[in-house]
N, C-alpha and C positions, 0 to 999 in steps of 0.2 A: 657424942663427939668428945674426944679427950683433950681438946685444946685448939688454939688457933695458930699453930706453928706454920711458918712460911716454908715453901719449898726451897731447896738450896739455890736454885736459879733466881728466885725472887729475893733471897737474902743477899745475893751478890749484886743485884741491881739497885737495892735500896739506897746505898750511898750515892750512886749516880743520879737517881731521881731527886734526892735531896739537894745535891749540887746543882742540878739543872733548874729546879724551882727557885733556888737561891739566886742563881745567875739571872733568871728572868724577873723574879719578884723584887729584888732590891732596886734595880733601875726603874721598874714600874712604880714602886712605892715612892721613890725619889721624885719621879716625874709628876705623880699625882700631888705630892706635897708642894712642889714648885707651882703647879697649876693653881692650887688653892691659894697659895701666897700671892701670886700675881693677880688672881681674880679679886682677892680682898683689897689689894692696892688699887685696882681699877675702880672698884665701887666705893672705896672710902677716901680716895684722893691721895 
């Protein structure tokens, strides 16, 4: 094999996939962080 080049169709979709994961991942990470903060407050007073 001469390399791991992506097909043109996959190259076009890559920015969309990155945007989609960012769109989902940022709120998910924020929610997880807030959950940890609130749980810590609950158990530490």
